[in-house]
LOKE-688186 format. One record per residue (C-alpha): residue number from 0; chain; residue in three letters; x, y negated, z. Coordinates in nm, 3 decimals, padded with zeros to 5 digits. Each point is the difference from the previous one (the first is absolute). Layout:
// residues N
{num NUM&cadena A&residuo ala&x X&y Y&z Z} $
...
//
This chain:
// residues 89
{num 0&cadena A&residuo met&x 11.969&y -02.452&z 24.999} $
{num 1&cadena A&residuo leu&x 00.330&y 00.104&z 00.192} $
{num 2&cadena A&residuo arg&x 00.024&y 00.323&z 00.120} $
{num 3&cadena A&residuo thr&x 00.254&y 00.075&z 00.302} $
{num 4&cadena A&residuo gly&x 00.144&y 00.303&z 00.093} $
{num 5&cadena A&residuo ile&x -00.025&y 00.170&z 00.315} $
{num 6&cadena A&residuo leu&x 00.364&y -00.073&z 00.088} $
{num 7&cadena A&residuo thr&x -00.060&y -00.374&z -00.038} $
{num 8&cadena A&residuo lys&x -00.319&y 00.027&z 00.208} $
{num 9&cadena A&residuo leu&x 00.188&y 00.201&z 00.281} $
{num 10&cadena A&residuo leu&x 00.278&y -00.291&z -00.038} $
{num 11&cadena A&residuo ile&x -00.239&y -00.270&z 00.071} $
{num 12&cadena A&residuo val&x -00.161&y 00.185&z 00.278} $
{num 13&cadena A&residuo thr&x 00.318&y 00.047&z 00.145} $
{num 14&cadena A&residuo leu&x 00.117&y -00.351&z 00.009} $
{num 15&cadena A&residuo leu&x -00.322&y -00.101&z 00.123} $
{num 16&cadena A&residuo ala&x 00.033&y 00.220&z 00.305} $
{num 17&cadena A&residuo ala&x 00.377&y -00.115&z 00.062} $
{num 18&cadena A&residuo leu&x -00.158&y -00.377&z -00.021} $
{num 19&cadena A&residuo ile&x -00.254&y 00.072&z 00.237} $
{num 20&cadena A&residuo cys&x 00.256&y 00.172&z 00.230} $
{num 21&cadena A&residuo lys&x 00.216&y -00.298&z -00.038} $
{num 22&cadena A&residuo val&x -00.284&y -00.247&z 00.086} $
{num 23&cadena A&residuo tyr&x -00.070&y 00.174&z 00.324} $
{num 24&cadena A&residuo ala&x 00.344&y 00.003&z 00.086} $
{num 25&cadena A&residuo leu&x 00.020&y -00.358&z -00.054} $
{num 26&cadena A&residuo arg&x -00.326&y -00.077&z 00.218} $
{num 27&cadena A&residuo glu&x 00.170&y 00.190&z 00.299} $
{num 28&cadena A&residuo gln&x 00.324&y -00.214&z -00.046} $
{num 29&cadena A&residuo val&x -00.199&y -00.304&z 00.010} $
{num 30&cadena A&residuo ser&x -00.210&y 00.105&z 00.290} $
{num 31&cadena A&residuo asp&x 00.352&y 00.078&z 00.191} $
{num 32&cadena A&residuo ala&x 00.125&y -00.326&z -00.087} $
{num 33&cadena A&residuo glu&x -00.321&y -00.194&z 00.116} $
{num 34&cadena A&residuo glu&x 00.025&y 00.168&z 00.332} $
{num 35&cadena A&residuo glu&x 00.390&y -00.085&z 00.017} $
{num 36&cadena A&residuo lys&x -00.112&y -00.345&z -00.095} $
{num 37&cadena A&residuo ala&x -00.255&y -00.027&z 00.268} $
{num 38&cadena A&residuo arg&x 00.231&y 00.158&z 00.286} $
{num 39&cadena A&residuo val&x 00.285&y -00.261&z -00.109} $
{num 40&cadena A&residuo ala&x -00.234&y -00.280&z 00.012} $
{num 41&cadena A&residuo ala&x -00.122&y 00.065&z 00.357} $
{num 42&cadena A&residuo leu&x 00.381&y 00.046&z 00.088} $
{num 43&cadena A&residuo val&x 00.055&y -00.352&z -00.148} $
{num 44&cadena A&residuo glu&x -00.278&y -00.170&z 00.172} $
{num 45&cadena A&residuo ser&x 00.093&y 00.157&z 00.338} $
{num 46&cadena A&residuo lys&x 00.345&y -00.149&z -00.066} $
{num 47&cadena A&residuo arg&x -00.130&y -00.327&z -00.082} $
{num 48&cadena A&residuo gln&x -00.215&y -00.010&z 00.321} $
{num 49&cadena A&residuo glu&x 00.314&y 00.097&z 00.195} $
{num 50&cadena A&residuo asn&x 00.200&y -00.264&z -00.165} $
{num 51&cadena A&residuo asp&x -00.263&y -00.265&z 00.070} $
{num 52&cadena A&residuo ala&x -00.001&y 00.093&z 00.328} $
{num 53&cadena A&residuo leu&x 00.369&y -00.045&z 00.048} $
{num 54&cadena A&residuo ala&x -00.002&y -00.311&z -00.196} $
{num 55&cadena A&residuo ala&x -00.274&y -00.153&z 00.239} $
{num 56&cadena A&residuo asp&x 00.226&y 00.128&z 00.281} $
{num 57&cadena A&residuo ile&x 00.278&y -00.199&z -00.135} $
{num 58&cadena A&residuo glu&x -00.198&y -00.319&z -00.045} $
{num 59&cadena A&residuo gly&x -00.121&y 00.036&z 00.352} $
{num 60&cadena A&residuo gly&x 00.374&y -00.017&z 00.121} $
{num 61&cadena A&residuo cys&x 00.136&y 00.161&z 00.314} $
{num 62&cadena A&residuo thr&x -00.264&y -00.070&z 00.288} $
{num 63&cadena A&residuo pro&x 00.026&y 00.103&z 00.339} $
{num 64&cadena A&residuo glu&x -00.310&y 00.240&z -00.056} $
{num 65&cadena A&residuo lys&x 00.155&y 00.156&z -00.303} $
{num 66&cadena A&residuo met&x 00.331&y 00.043&z 00.183} $
{num 67&cadena A&residuo gln&x -00.182&y 00.196&z 00.294} $
{num 68&cadena A&residuo glu&x -00.217&y 00.215&z -00.221} $
{num 69&cadena A&residuo ile&x 00.324&y 00.111&z -00.190} $
{num 70&cadena A&residuo ala&x 00.183&y 00.060&z 00.338} $
{num 71&cadena A&residuo arg&x -00.286&y 00.202&z 00.102} $
{num 72&cadena A&residuo arg&x -00.045&y 00.211&z -00.310} $
{num 73&cadena A&residuo glu&x 00.387&y 00.028&z -00.085} $
{num 74&cadena A&residuo leu&x 00.159&y 00.027&z 00.367} $
{num 75&cadena A&residuo gly&x -00.276&y 00.104&z 00.224} $
{num 76&cadena A&residuo trp&x 00.011&y -00.325&z 00.167} $
{num 77&cadena A&residuo leu&x -00.252&y -00.067&z 00.319} $
{num 78&cadena A&residuo leu&x -00.082&y -00.304&z 00.173} $
{num 79&cadena A&residuo pro&x 00.032&y 00.008&z 00.391} $
{num 80&cadena A&residuo gly&x -00.265&y 00.181&z 00.152} $
{num 81&cadena A&residuo glu&x -00.085&y 00.209&z -00.311} $
{num 82&cadena A&residuo tyr&x 00.014&y 00.403&z 00.003} $
{num 83&cadena A&residuo val&x 00.037&y 00.232&z -00.251} $
{num 84&cadena A&residuo phe&x -00.163&y 00.360&z 00.034} $
{num 85&cadena A&residuo asp&x 00.129&y 00.252&z -00.236} $
{num 86&cadena A&residuo val&x -00.263&y 00.245&z -00.085} $
{num 87&cadena A&residuo gly&x 00.155&y 00.301&z -00.122} $
{num 88&cadena A&residuo ser&x -00.182&y 00.220&z -00.262} $
//
């Protein structure tokens, strides 16, 4: 039967403690990486939807309705007889 000294047992316990600490640190890194992956995946999906909407606009061509929508949104264009009321905060 093998007999181990107190220093050998202490070394083994110390190594096990170090390994346990390393495993917990790696678990935290994996968790952080998964959160980052989810955040980036949501951003990619958002950009994909934006690109799909832009592609649909391009395929639809330049219709008078689209031109009017852009003029209203970008330039504040109004049709005759329309009024804008600026409600301040």
